[in-house]
C-alpha positions in Angstrom: -12.3 70.5 27.1 -11.6 73.8 29.5 -9.9 76.4 27.3 -11.1 75.3 24.1 -7.8 73.2 24.0 -8.3 70.0 21.9 -8.4 66.7 22.8 -5.1 64.6 22.0 -5.5 61.9 19.7 -5.7 58.3 21.7 -4.0 55.3 20.7 -5.0 51.8 21.5 -2.3 52.3 24.6 -4.8 55.2 26.1 -7.6 52.5 26.3 -6.9 49.6 28.5 -9.7 47.6 26.9 -9.0 48.5 23.4 -5.2 47.2 23.5 -6.3 44.2 25.5 -8.7 43.6 22.0 -6.2 44.8 19.6 -3.1 42.7 21.2 -5.6 39.8 20.9 -6.9 40.1 17.5 -3.5 40.4 16.2 -2.8 36.7 18.4 -5.5 35.0 16.7 -4.3 36.3 13.3 -0.8 35.2 14.1 -1.6 31.6 15.7 -3.8 31.3 12.5 -1.3 32.0 10.1 0.9 29.7 12.1 -1.6 26.9 12.4 -2.3 27.2 8.5 1.3 27.0 7.6 2.2 23.7 9.8 -0.9 21.8 9.0 -0.6 22.6 5.0 2.4 20.2 4.7 0.7 17.7 6.5 -2.5 17.3 4.7 -1.4 14.6 2.5 -0.1 12.7 5.0 -3.5 13.2 7.1 -5.5 12.3 4.1 -3.2 9.4 3.9 -3.8 8.1 7.4 -7.3 8.2 7.1 -7.3 6.3 3.9 -5.3 3.6 5.4 -7.6 3.7 9.0 -10.5 2.8 6.9 -8.6 0.6 4.9 -7.4 -0.9 8.3 -11.1 -1.6 9.4 -11.9 -3.2 5.4 -9.0 -5.8 5.9 -9.9 -6.7 8.8 -13.6 -7.7 7.6 -12.0 -9.2 4.6 -9.7 -11.2 6.8 -12.3 -12.3 9.0 -14.8 -13.7 6.0 -11.8 -15.3 4.0 -11.2 -17.7 7.6 -15.1 -18.1 8.0 -15.3 -19.0 4.3 -12.4 -20.8 4.5 -13.5 -23.3 7.5 -17.1 -23.4 6.7 -17.0 -24.3 2.7 -13.5 -24.9 2.0 -13.9 -26.9 -1.3 -16.0 -23.7 -2.8 -13.3 -21.3 -1.5 -10.4 -23.2 -3.3 -12.7 -23.8 -6.3 -13.5 -19.9 -6.6 -9.8 -18.9 -6.7 -8.5 -21.4 -9.1 -11.4 -20.9 -11.7 -8.5 -20.0 -14.6 -9.2 -16.7 -16.3 -6.8 -16.7 -19.3 -6.4 -13.4 -22.0 -4.8 -14.5 -25.1 -2.8 -11.7 -26.1 -0.8 -11.4 -29.4 2.5 -10.9 -27.2 2.1 -13.7 -24.7 -0.8 -15.3 -23.4 -1.8 -14.4 -20.0 -3.4 -17.9 -18.7 -3.7 -17.1 -14.7 -6.3 -18.1 -12.3 -8.6 -15.8 -10.7 -5.8 -15.9 -7.6 -3.0 -15.3 -9.6 -5.0 -12.2 -11.0 -5.5 -10.6 -7.8 -1.6 -11.5 -6.5 -0.3 -10.4 -9.7 -2.9 -7.7 -11.8 -4.8 -5.9 -8.7 -2.1 -6.1 -6.3 0.5 -3.7 -9.0 -2.0 -1.1 -8.8 -1.6 -1.7 -4.7 2.2 -1.4 -5.3 1.4 1.6 -8.3 0.2 3.4 -4.9 3.0 2.4 -2.7 5.3 3.9 -5.3 3.4 7.3 -5.5 3.8 7.7 -2.0 7.4 6.7 -1.5 8.2 9.2 -4.6 5.9 12.0 -2.3 7.6 11.1 0.7 11.1 11.5 -1.2 10.6 14.6 -3.0 8.3 16.2 -0.7 7.6 14.2 2.3 9.6 13.5 5.4 12.3 11.3 3.9 13.7 14.4 1.8 15.5 15.8 4.6 18.5 13.3 5.6 18.5 14.5 9.4 14.5 13.9 9.7 14.6 10.5 7.6 17.6 9.2 9.4 15.6 7.7 12.1 13.0 5.9 10.4 15.5 4.7 7.8 17.9 3.2 10.8 14.7 1.9 12.5 13.4 0.0 9.4 16.8 -1.2 8.6 17.0 -2.6 11.8 13.3 -4.0 11.5 14.3 -6.0 8.4 17.5 -7.1 9.1 16.5 -9.1 12.3 13.4 -10.5 11.7 15.4 -12.2 8.5 18.1 -13.4 10.9 15.7 -14.5 13.3 13.4 -16.8 10.7 16.5 -18.1 9.2 17.6 -19.5 12.6 14.4 -21.6 12.2 15.0 -22.5 9.0 18.4 -22.7 7.9 18.1 -25.4 5.1 16.0 -26.6 2.3 13.2 -25.0 0.7 11.9 -23.8 4.1 14.7 -21.2 4.3 13.0 -18.8 1.3 10.9 -17.3 3.7 13.1 -15.4 4.9 11.5 -12.0 3.5 8.3 -12.7 5.0 8.6 -11.3 8.5 10.2 -8.1 6.8 7.4 -5.6 6.3 4.8 -3.7 8.1 1.5 -3.5 7.2 0.6 0.1 7.5 -3.2 -0.6 7.2 -3.3 -2.9 10.3 -0.9 -0.3 12.0 -2.4 2.9 11.3 -6.2 1.2 11.9 -4.5 0.2 15.7 -3.1 3.5 15.9 -6.8 5.1 15.2 -8.2 3.5 18.2 -5.6 5.4 20.5 -5.6 8.9 18.3 -6.0 11.6 19.4 -3.7 11.6 21.7 -0.8 10.4 19.8 1.4 13.2 18.7 1.5 13.2 14.9 5.1 13.0 15.1 4.9 9.5 15.9 2.1 8.8 13.2 4.8 10.2 10.6 7.5 8.0 12.4 5.5 4.9 12.0 4.2 5.8 8.3 8.2 6.2 7.2 9.1 3.3 8.9 6.5 1.3 7.1 7.4 3.1 3.7 11.0 1.8 4.0 10.1 -1.3 4.9 7.9 -1.2 1.5 11.0 -0.4 -0.2 13.1 -3.2 1.5 10.1 -5.5 0.7 10.0 -4.6 -3.0 13.7 -4.6 -3.7 13.7 -8.3 -2.3 10.5 -9.6 -4.3 12.3 -8.4 -7.0 15.9 -9.8 -6.7 15.2 -13.0 -4.7 11.2 -13.7 -5.6 11.5 -13.5 -9.4 11.9 -16.5 -11.6 14.4 -16.4 -14.6 15.3 -13.4 -16.5 14.3 -12.9 -19.6 16.3 -10.0 -20.6 14.6 -9.1 -23.9 11.5 -9.2 -22.2 12.9 -6.8 -19.8 14.7 -4.4 -22.0 11.2 -3.8 -24.0 9.6 -3.3 -20.7 12.5 -0.6 -19.9 11.5 1.0 -23.4 7.7 0.8 -22.4 8.5 2.6 -18.7 10.7 5.2 -20.6 7.5 6.0 -22.7 5.4 6.2 -19.9 7.6 8.8 -18.2 7.8 10.9 -21.7 4.0 10.6 -22.1 3.3 13.3 -18.9 4.8 16.0 -21.3 1.7 15.4 -23.3 -1.2 18.3 -22.6 -3.3 17.1 -19.7 -6.7 15.5 -21.1 -8.2 12.5 -22.0 -5.7 11.4 -24.8 -2.9 11.9 -22.4 -4.8 9.5 -19.8 -5.3 6.9 -22.3 -2.1 6.7 -23.6 -0.8 6.6 -20.0 -3.3 3.8 -19.2 -2.2 1.7 -22.1 1.7 2.1 -21.9 1.3 1.3 -18.4 -0.8 -2.0 -19.1 1.5 -2.9 -21.6 4.6 -2.9 -19.2 2.4 -4.6 -16.7 2.3 -7.3 -19.3 6.0 -7.0 -20.5 7.5 -7.1 -16.7 5.2 -10.5 -16.3 6.5 -12.1 -19.2 10.2 -11.3 -17.9 10.2 -13.1 -15.0 10.4 -10.2 -12.5 7.3 -10.4 -10.4 4.7 -8.3 -12.2 4.2 -5.8 -9.2 6.8 -4.3 -9.5 5.8 -2.6 -12.3 3.6 -0.9 -10.1 6.4 0.1 -8.5 8.2 1.6 -11.2 5.2 3.3 -13.0 4.2 5.0 -9.7 8.1 5.9 -9.0 8.0 7.8 -12.6 5.1 10.0 -12.3 6.2 13.7 -11.6 6.4 14.7 -8.1 7.1 18.1 -6.5 8.4 21.3 -9.5 5.6 24.0 -9.8 2.7 22.4 -10.3 0.3 22.2 -7.1 -0.7 19.5 -6.2 1.7 17.2 -8.5 0.8 14.4 -10.6 1.9 12.0 -8.0 -0.3 13.6 -5.6 -3.4 13.8 -7.8 -3.6 10.0 -8.7 -2.8 8.9 -5.1 -5.6 11.1 -3.7 -8.1 9.2 -6.1 -6.4 5.9 -6.3 -5.6 5.5 -2.5 -9.3 5.0 -1.5 -9.9 2.3 -4.2 -6.6 0.0 -3.1 -7.3 0.2 0.2 -11.3 -0.5 0.7 -11.3 -2.9 -2.3 -8.0 -3.9 -3.7 -6.1 -5.1 -0.3 -9.1 -6.3 1.0 -10.2 -8.6 -2.3 -6.4 -9.9 -1.8 -7.2 -10.5 2.0 -10.2 -12.6 1.1 -8.3 -14.2 -1.9 -5.0 -15.2 0.3 -6.1 -15.3 4.1 -8.2 -18.1 4.5 -6.7 -20.9 6.4 -7.9 -24.0 7.5 -8.0 -23.6 11.7 -9.4 -27.2 12.4 -7.5 -28.4 15.4 -5.7 -31.2 13.6 -4.5 -28.5 10.9 -3.6 -26.2 13.6 -1.3 -29.5 15.5 0.5 -29.2 12.4 1.2 -26.2 11.8 1.4 -24.1 14.6 5.1 -26.1 15.6 6.0 -26.0 11.8 9.5 -24.2 11.8 7.9 -22.0 9.2 5.1 -20.8 11.5 7.5 -20.7 14.2 10.1 -18.5 12.0 7.4 -16.1 11.0 5.8 -15.5 14.5 8.9 -14.8 15.9 10.7 -12.4 13.2 7.9 -10.4 13.5 6.8 -10.6 17.2 10.3 -10.3 18.4 12.6 -9.2 15.4 10.2 -6.3 14.4 9.7 -5.0 17.9 13.5 -5.0 19.0 14.8 -4.1 15.4 12.9 -1.2 15.1 12.7 0.3 18.7 16.5 -1.2 19.5 17.9 0.8 16.0 16.3 3.8 16.8 17.0 4.0 20.5 20.4 3.5 19.3 20.4 6.1 16.5 19.0 9.1 19.2 21.4 8.0 21.8 24.5 8.2 19.2 23.2 11.5 17.9 22.5 10.3 14.6 18.9 10.8 14.2 16.5 13.0 16.4 13.5 12.3 18.4 10.2 13.4 17.1 9.0 16.1 19.3 6.6 15.6 21.8 7.0 12.1 21.3 8.0 9.9 24.2 10.3 6.8 24.4 7.7 4.6 25.7 5.5 6.0 22.4 8.1 5.0 20.4 8.5 1.3 22.0 4.7 1.0 21.3 5.1 2.1 17.5 7.8 -0.3 17.6 5.0 -3.0 18.7 2.7 -2.4 15.5 5.9 -2.6 13.4 5.4 -6.0 13.7 1.7 -6.1 12.5 3.0 -7.8 9.1 -0.1 -8.9 7.0 -0.6 -8.0 3.3 2.6 -8.2 2.1 3.9 -11.0 4.5 0.8 -13.3 3.0 2.2 -12.0 -0.6 5.9 -13.0 0.0 4.4 -16.7 1.0 2.8 -17.0 -1.9 5.6 -16.3 -3.6 8.6 -18.0 -1.3 6.8 -21.5 -1.3 4.4 -23.8 -3.4 3.8 -26.6 -0.7 0.1 -25.8 0.7 0.9 -27.0 4.2 4.3 -24.6 4.3 2.2 -21.6 3.3 -0.6 -22.4 5.8 2.2 -22.7 8.2 3.7 -19.1 7.3 0.0 -18.1 7.2 -0.9 -18.7 10.6 2.5 -17.4 12.1 1.8 -14.5 10.8 -2.1 -14.0 11.7 -0.6 -14.8 15.5 2.5 -12.6 15.0 0.1 -9.5 13.8 -2.7 -10.4 16.9 0.1 -10.0 19.1 1.8 -7.2 18.1 -1.8 -5.1 17.7 -2.6 -5.8 21.0 0.9 -5.2 22.8 1.1 -1.9 20.7 -2.5 -0.9 21.5 -1.9 -1.6 25.2 1.8 0.2 25.5 0.2 3.2 23.4 -2.9 3.4 25.6 -0.4 3.3 28.7 1.9 5.9 26.8 -0.5 8.4 26.0 -2.8 8.1 29.6 -2.0 11.4 30.5 
């Protein structure tokens, strides 16, 4: 500069282009940090939804295969699932056929994963905060009570009344599968709401199965099962490794056998074991998260489709349909799911939000809540499962299946159309 003056140091503010670039870098870094902080807690949820979406399509394929098989070769279909597969254990003989091994054995693994997910949601998920848990909790209660009452309005007396638990539960695999057809326009808050409602539904269904659909209780066997469950919980204190894994698997199998012999349905052992796996704490990821990550794809893509293959087969011949479609059980299941679930979930959610008891999820509209409530009426896996527990008469079981199929198709189509319209913009 003239006169030998020193050029003063210039900061970003002296050069507009440098200031803008610096500010842009600062904003980008800040936004990336925010995205990581927001998305990290949702990673388990996204993995769960991804597995359920794939499982929904596998479940649909297995259901179509079961219906085709049962109608093209009904004798071969029933003969396969009635093949006896006895296991002569020293504590108690397991004299089960192929269908019961699927329903009591394989489905115990499914309910084990359900128990893991319930534990994770209660410890680290949306259900741990009362304010956030209030909406799905109250919505699920409405979606459990009203369908049962509607069913009982059609079936007040006799053995048919035992089926009141059939329209209670939401099939999360099919519901998330339909939701995936509308994504990515569906806000994450709506997915969390639907998943949380389904989890609370599962808790209600588990309680109903344990209390109302179990045989005469043998207290000695039940006490022995409680001891095995206590040992299972204590086994997690062992050092990680193959020895711990072998002990835990052996004790879990023993607990399942003891619960089977106690008269309580054996799948309850799976739920209890899942709830006893450590979650939260200093370990990241927790044992519950690691097990769920490992087993969930297997249950979604193998266990549940095999269950559908074993149980979804029903004869759709005109004569058989005429006998079952107007059956009070079919009507109770259909209206319990198609009307009771939609009105129960949506109505309870609306009342809870309007009364200030709960908050509407961010970015979720009323129309989207109605669409999600319609998807709550897809009650497939657990509905078919309870049908097998509630009835022994084949015609009544077929009527319950027809009602479940019809309601699930109606709610899937209705929920899809409502959500497409609600998320169009």
